[in-house]
N, C-alpha and C positions, 0 to 999 in steps of 0.2 A: 434473420437467417432463414434461407430458403430450405426446403425439404431435402434437396440433394446434399447441401452443406451440412445440414443437421445429421443425416444419415451416414455421411462420409465421416464425419467427426465421431459419432458413436461407433462406427466399425473400427476406427483407429484406436479409440480408447479401449475397446474390447479386445482388440488384438495386442495392444501394449500390456494389458493385464495378463492375457494368456501366455505371452513371451515371458513376462516376469515369473509366472508360475512355473513354466517349463524350465527356466534357469534354476529356480529354487528347487525343483524335483531332479535336476541333473539330467534331464532328457535331451541329449544333443540333437537327436533328429528332430523332435518337436520344436527345439529352438530355432533350427535352420528353416522349418516350414513357417513358423510364426514370424521370423525376421523377413523372410521373403514375401509374405503377405503384408507385413507393415511397409516395407520397401515399395511394393506395388501401390499401396493406398496412398502413400506420401507422393509418389509420382503423379498419380491421379489428381490428388489435391494441388500440387504445383501447376499441372496443366490447366487447371480449372481457376487458377488465382486464389486458391483457399489457403490461408495462413495456418500452418501446423507448426506448434512449438516442437522443436527437436529435443528428444530425450536421449539419454545415454544407451549405448548398445550393450 
């Protein structure tokens, strides 16, 4: 795995974690922010052919 893919996957995992925490905390604004970030990261991954396992929203 190259540095780009490794970094992208790390950012996706981190954002998924932050999204989960925001949901657990009931922070609707932060949920929207983190979901937007996650959507953007997944689009970048798809554009570059990086396979990302889809997780529930």
